[in-house]
N, C-alpha and C positions, 0 to 999 in steps of 0.2 A: 554341746556346751550347755552348762547350767547357770541360771541366774536366780537371784533372790527377789521375790516379789517385794516391791518398794513399800507395800502396806505393812510389812513386818516392822519397818522403821517408822512408819507413819503413825501407828497407834499411840505411842507415848507422846508424840508431838501433838496429836489431836487432843489428848487429855490436857496437855499443858496449855494449849491455846484456848480451850474451853474455859479453863480455870482463870486465865488471864483476862479474857473478855468478860467473864462473870464478875470478877473482882472489880474491873474498871467500871462496868455498868452500875454495879451496886454502890460503889464508893463515890464515883465522880460524875456519872452521867444519868442513864435511864434505869431507875430501879425496877421498872416494869418489863425490861427486856427479857429477863429470866423469871419464870415461875418455877418454884422449887419442885412441886409435884410433877409438873410437866417435864422438867429437866431429868428427874429421877426416872420417869417413864422412858424418855428418849435414851438415856444412858443404858437402862436395863435392856431395852430393845436392841441397842447397838452392841452390847456385850453378847446377847444371844445370837445376833446376826454374825458376829465375829466367830463365835464357837461353831455355829452351823456352817459358816463359810469355810472354816478350817477343815471341817469334815467333808462336806458336800463338794465344795469347789475343788478341793484337792483331787477328789475322785473324778469329778466331771472334767476338770482340765487335763488330768493325766490320762484317764480312760478314754473320754470322748475325743478330745483334741488329738492325743497321740494315736488313737485307733484310726481316726479319719485321716490324719496326716500320713500314716504309713500306708493306708489303702490308696490314697491319691498321689502319694509321692514315694513309690517303692525305690529300693536301691537296685539300679541296673548297671551291671559291670562295675560295681564299686562306687557308683555315683548316684546320689539322691536325685531322682528324675520325676518330674510331674507327668501324669498320664497324658497331658497334652503335648509332651515331647520336649519340653525345655527343662534345663537344670533347675532344681528347686533353689530357693533363695538362701543366701548365706548371711553373714553378720556384718557386712560393710555398712558404713554410716548411713548411706542414702537408703538402704533397705530398711533400716530402723525408722527413718523419716517417713517412708512410704507406708510402713506398717502402722505407724502412729496415725497417719492420715486416714487409713482404712478403718482403724479402730474408732476414730472420731466420727467418721461417716456412719459406721454401724451403730455407735452409741446414739447418734441422733435418731435413727429409725427405731432402735430398741426403746429409747425413752419416749419417743412420740407414740409408739404403739401402746405403751403403758398408759397413755392418756386417752387413746382412741378405742381400745378394746376393753370392755368392762371387766372381763375375767382377769386381764393383766392389771387393770386399774385397782381391782380389789386387793392385789398384793402391793401395788405402788402407793396407794392412798395413805398407807402408814406413814410414809415420808412427808406427806403434805398435811397430815391431820393435826399438827400443832398450830395453835393460833399465834405462836411466837416464831420470829425469824432470827436465829442466832446459830452459833457454831454447835450448840447442843442438838439443834434440829438436824444438823448435818449427819449425825450418827444414827438418826431415827430411821433405819432402813428395814423395810419389810423382809421377813424371813423367807417368803415363798418365791420371790423373784429369782432366787439362786437356782431353783430347779429348772427354769426355762431359759435363763439368760445365755448360757453357753451355746444354745442352738441358733441364736442370732449371729454369733461370732464365728461359728465353725467354718463358714465359707472361706475365711481368711487363711486357715491352715490347709484347706482343700487346694487352694491355688499355689501353695508352696512356701508359706511363711512358717518358720519353726514354731511349735506350740509354746516353748518357753519365751520366745520373743513376744508373742501375743500376750502372754500372761503378764510380762513386765509392762507392756503398753497399757493393759487394763488397770494395773496398779497405779501407773502414773496418772491416768485419767481420773481414778478415784481420789488421788491426792488433790488434784486441781478442783474437783467438784466439792471436796470438803471445805476448802478455804473460801469458796464463793458465798458461803452462808453467813455473811456478816454485813451489817449496815454501816460499818465504820469506814469502809473504803468507798469513796464517791466515784463519780464518772471520771474516766481516765483518758479523755481527749482522743487523740488519734488512734490509740489502741482499740477503742470502741468500734472502729470500722471493721475489724476482722476477728477480734477475740471476744469470747463469751465472758462478760465481766460480772462483778458483784451486783451492780444495779440491774443488769439484765436478769439475773437470777432472782432478784427481788420480785420482778415482774412475773417470773415463772411460778413463784410461790403464792402470788396474790389470788384472792378469789373474787376480785372485781371482774365484772363481766368482760370489760374491754381487755383484760389481761389474761384471762384463763386460756390454757392450752397454747401458750406462747413460749418461745425461747427454750427449745429442747436440747440445744447444742451442748457439747462437752467443752473442748478447748476453744473451738472456733464458732463464730455465729454465721459463717457463710452458708451453711446448709439451711438454717432458718431463713436467711434472706432469699435463697434460691427457691425454697419450697413454700414460701408464704407464711411462715410462722414466727417471724421476727417482730418484736415490739420494743420500742425504746421506753424507758421509764419517764413518765411525765411527773415531775416533782410537784406539780400543783394538785395532783390527785392523791388524796390520802389512801394509803394501801391498807386493805384488810387481808390478813393472812389466814390460812386454813382452807377448809373445804366446805362445800354446800351441804354435805351429809356427814357431819362430824361424829366421832364415836361418843362424845360427851362423857368420857371416862378417862381416868388415869391408869386403869387396869390394863396391863400390857396385852393380855390375851384378848380383851375386848377390842383394843386398838388394832391388833393384828387380824382379827377375824370379822369385825362388824360389817364390812361391805359384802362379805360372802353371805352373811345372814340376810342382808338387804336383797341380794340377788335371789336367794331362795324364796323370800317373801314375795318378790315381784313375779317370779315364775309361776306362783300359785294363783296369780290374778287372771290368767287365761288358760284355757284348755288347748288352745291352738299351739302346735309344736313349733311352728315358725316363730311365734311370739316368744315362746320359751327360749328358743335358740338366740333370738335377738337380745333378750334380757341378760344372757350370759356373754355373748360375743359381739353384740352391737355396741355403739358408743354409749358412755355413761349418760344417763338422763333419758335415754330412749324409752318410750312407752307405747303400747299398742293403742291406747285410748287418748293420748295427748295429755294425760294427767301430770306427766313430767316431760321436760323438754331437754334436748341436747344443747350444748353451747351454740352450735351453728343455728339451731332453730330459734333460740332466744335472741341471738343477734339479728337474725332475719326479721323476727317479729318486731324488735325494737326499731329496725330500719324502716319497716313498713309504717309503724306508728309515727315515726319522725316525719316520714314523707307525707302522711295524711295531715299531720299538724301544720306542715309547711304549706300544703295546698289550701287548708282552711284559712290560714293567716294571710295568704295572698289573695 
């Protein structure tokens, strides 16, 4: 059975919503919400990402997912059967629901690792590199995540879900992620208990220390809550968007590659091969000499300083 990726229909909707938010902000609300040069960079990167995705994703989804699916789910006596002995999954409604949940679970870990492993962060930082939070930023997706993303999801087809079902779920997830990038939708009451909402995604894009590396979820926030990365928006705290090592450029090639350059420069700081390895695959901010710190180290340091101040005052 064949399905069309929902993103095929999503692209024109994306552009229309960006135009709507842009017009509303410039005419009626916040004229600073969009920076024209920044928007041009975001859209240019987004178009490039769409072109590359059309080429690479098609190959990766068809070749990788289909290849793995057929290896782990061969046809036995005319029936598609998983190597564990059960019949591979079909297209009934509850299988779609389960596939969507597994996709969401995988998205959480894929997204979280993009923040925890610097080599992945070098690709993902593109999406966070704008100082603006708007629907234009939503299409500012790094080109290089496409090359490794399928390998996070391939286990789902291994256990028997059809590749085309997973591709549709990935598309639905992307549609949801796009519309999260707006400040015009406020807290949503009871829905906030289990859904990853717009205010939660504002937290995710903030570079405030208390907000960084939080809210990695796709549809649901349950995995953030379970694994300790959930953070509610505090409306009394002014949000600063962007990253601590910005590209400081509107040139899309600099935006796409600046963190790789930073990694290379850091690797040259030490001749120790373990240090070089950590500069590539350790958490962002790691350094062998303490000249830069990870988010966890910064928070730990701030907690210790706060504890010392409390002890002095008492």
